[in-house]
C-alpha positions as a Markdown table, in Angstrom:
| # | Residue | x | y | z |
|---|---|---|---|---|
| 1 | Met | 55.2 | 34.8 | -20.8 |
| 2 | Ala | 51.4 | 34.1 | -20.7 |
| 3 | Ser | 48.8 | 36.8 | -21.0 |
| 4 | Ser | 46.8 | 37.5 | -17.9 |
| 5 | Val | 43.1 | 37.0 | -17.8 |
| 6 | Tyr | 40.7 | 38.1 | -15.1 |
| 7 | Ile | 38.1 | 35.4 | -14.4 |
| 8 | Glu | 34.8 | 37.2 | -13.8 |
| 9 | Thr | 32.4 | 35.6 | -11.4 |
| 10 | Thr | 30.1 | 34.0 | -14.0 |
| 11 | Ile | 33.0 | 31.7 | -15.0 |
| 12 | Pro | 33.1 | 29.7 | -11.8 |
| 13 | Ser | 29.3 | 29.8 | -11.7 |
| 14 | Tyr | 28.9 | 28.3 | -15.1 |
| 15 | Leu | 31.6 | 25.7 | -14.4 |
| 16 | Thr | 30.2 | 24.4 | -11.2 |
| 17 | Ala | 26.4 | 24.8 | -11.6 |
| 18 | Trp | 24.1 | 22.0 | -12.4 |
| 19 | Arg | 23.1 | 21.9 | -16.1 |
| 20 | Ser | 20.4 | 24.5 | -16.6 |
| 21 | Pro | 17.1 | 23.6 | -18.3 |
| 22 | Glu | 17.2 | 26.9 | -20.1 |
| 23 | Leu | 18.7 | 26.6 | -23.5 |
| 24 | Ser | 20.5 | 30.0 | -23.4 |
| 25 | Leu | 22.2 | 29.1 | -20.1 |
| 26 | Val | 23.1 | 25.6 | -21.4 |
| 27 | Ala | 24.9 | 27.3 | -24.3 |
| 28 | Lys | 26.8 | 29.6 | -22.0 |
| 29 | Gln | 27.7 | 26.7 | -19.7 |
| 30 | Gln | 29.0 | 24.7 | -22.7 |
| 31 | Thr | 30.9 | 27.6 | -24.1 |
| 32 | Thr | 32.5 | 28.3 | -20.8 |
| 33 | Arg | 33.4 | 24.6 | -20.2 |
| 34 | Gln | 34.9 | 24.4 | -23.7 |
| 35 | Trp | 37.1 | 27.5 | -23.2 |
| 36 | Trp | 38.1 | 26.2 | -19.7 |
| 37 | Asp | 39.1 | 22.8 | -21.1 |
| 38 | Glu | 40.8 | 24.0 | -24.2 |
| 39 | His | 42.3 | 27.4 | -23.5 |
| 40 | Arg | 42.8 | 28.1 | -19.8 |
| 41 | Glu | 46.3 | 26.7 | -19.7 |
| 42 | Arg | 47.5 | 29.4 | -22.2 |
| 43 | Phe | 46.8 | 32.2 | -19.6 |
| 44 | Asp | 47.7 | 33.3 | -16.1 |
| 45 | Leu | 44.3 | 33.4 | -14.6 |
| 46 | Phe | 43.2 | 35.8 | -11.8 |
| 47 | Ile | 40.1 | 36.2 | -9.7 |
| 48 | Ser | 39.3 | 39.0 | -7.3 |
| 49 | Val | 40.2 | 38.5 | -3.6 |
| 50 | Lys | 36.5 | 38.7 | -2.8 |
| 51 | His | 35.8 | 35.6 | -4.9 |
| 52 | Gln | 38.8 | 33.4 | -4.1 |
| 53 | Ala | 36.6 | 31.0 | -2.1 |
| 54 | Ala | 35.6 | 29.6 | -5.5 |
| 55 | Ile | 39.2 | 28.4 | -6.2 |
| 56 | Pro | 39.1 | 25.1 | -4.4 |
| 57 | Thr | 35.9 | 24.2 | -6.3 |
| 58 | Leu | 37.5 | 25.2 | -9.7 |
| 59 | Arg | 40.4 | 22.8 | -9.0 |
| 60 | Asn | 38.0 | 20.0 | -8.9 |
| 61 | Val | 36.3 | 20.9 | -12.2 |
| 62 | Asp | 38.7 | 18.9 | -14.4 |
């Protein structure tokens, strides 16, 4: 059984945003993308009902 992980709102934001010119944001975007690509399948991911509109966008991130 996989562990559950709550996906906070910055995760879809970093995954779907244009690459930022600010180095600190670039690092956060890259770290988020790396975790998403390498680790998300190990977990049951959840997002709040309020933010479920982001789910179709996340499905297209791959």
